[in-house]
PLY file of the C-alpha trace (Angstrom):
ply
format ascii 1.0
element vertex 83
property float x
property float y
property float z
element edge 82
property int vertex1
property int vertex2
end_header
279.70 52.14 24.54
280.55 48.73 26.00
279.01 49.67 29.36
275.77 50.74 27.68
275.47 47.54 25.67
276.24 45.46 28.79
273.54 47.32 30.77
271.09 46.82 27.91
271.91 43.09 27.78
271.29 42.79 31.56
267.99 44.67 31.30
266.80 42.43 28.45
267.74 39.32 30.44
265.85 40.68 33.46
262.82 41.44 31.25
262.88 37.87 29.90
262.98 36.45 33.45
260.05 38.66 34.42
258.11 37.63 31.31
258.61 33.94 32.17
257.55 34.54 35.80
254.43 36.41 34.66
253.54 33.63 32.23
253.89 31.03 35.00
251.70 33.05 37.35
249.07 33.55 34.67
248.94 29.81 34.02
248.49 29.14 37.75
245.62 31.58 38.04
243.96 30.11 34.97
244.05 26.63 36.51
242.64 28.02 39.78
239.63 29.41 37.93
238.36 26.03 36.77
234.64 25.53 37.15
233.65 24.15 40.53
232.26 20.68 40.84
228.85 20.20 42.36
226.10 22.64 43.17
227.17 26.31 43.03
227.23 28.23 46.31
223.95 29.95 47.07
222.01 27.57 44.88
218.28 27.43 45.58
217.89 23.79 44.62
214.72 22.80 46.43
215.75 19.18 46.82
219.05 20.10 48.47
217.64 22.79 50.75
214.59 20.81 51.79
214.66 19.96 55.47
214.68 16.26 56.23
213.12 14.66 59.23
209.83 15.35 60.88
207.48 18.09 59.76
207.34 21.35 61.72
205.22 21.39 64.87
201.89 23.10 64.94
201.13 25.77 67.53
199.16 23.34 69.71
201.99 20.79 69.58
204.51 23.46 70.62
202.27 24.51 73.50
201.88 20.90 74.69
205.64 20.31 74.49
206.24 23.52 76.44
203.91 22.40 79.22
205.53 18.95 79.35
208.99 20.46 79.63
207.89 22.91 82.36
206.59 19.96 84.39
209.76 17.97 83.68
212.09 20.75 84.87
209.94 21.52 87.90
210.22 17.86 88.89
214.01 17.97 88.37
214.38 21.13 90.50
212.27 19.56 93.24
214.42 16.41 93.21
217.61 18.50 93.29
216.42 20.38 96.39
215.83 17.07 98.23
219.32 15.79 97.44
0 1
1 2
2 3
3 4
4 5
5 6
6 7
7 8
8 9
9 10
10 11
11 12
12 13
13 14
14 15
15 16
16 17
17 18
18 19
19 20
20 21
21 22
22 23
23 24
24 25
25 26
26 27
27 28
28 29
29 30
30 31
31 32
32 33
33 34
34 35
35 36
36 37
37 38
38 39
39 40
40 41
41 42
42 43
43 44
44 45
45 46
46 47
47 48
48 49
49 50
50 51
51 52
52 53
53 54
54 55
55 56
56 57
57 58
58 59
59 60
60 61
61 62
62 63
63 64
64 65
65 66
66 67
67 68
68 69
69 70
70 71
71 72
72 73
73 74
74 75
75 76
76 77
77 78
78 79
79 80
80 81
81 82
């Protein structure tokens, strides 16, 4: 009978330790789930997602820039061949 009561006492002590560990872990996870500060991820706030800087180029502007850069690189290749 003494062995049974000793085993029962050890099991109850182990259960109490596990209960305390579970309670600590639950408190940690609750603090981790606090609401985030700032804008939520994936937000479609137009002010935040709006592109700053210059406006997008028109088709004619892109074409002109392309021609300028072709001339620029052709000049660079020509200079590299001379050197």
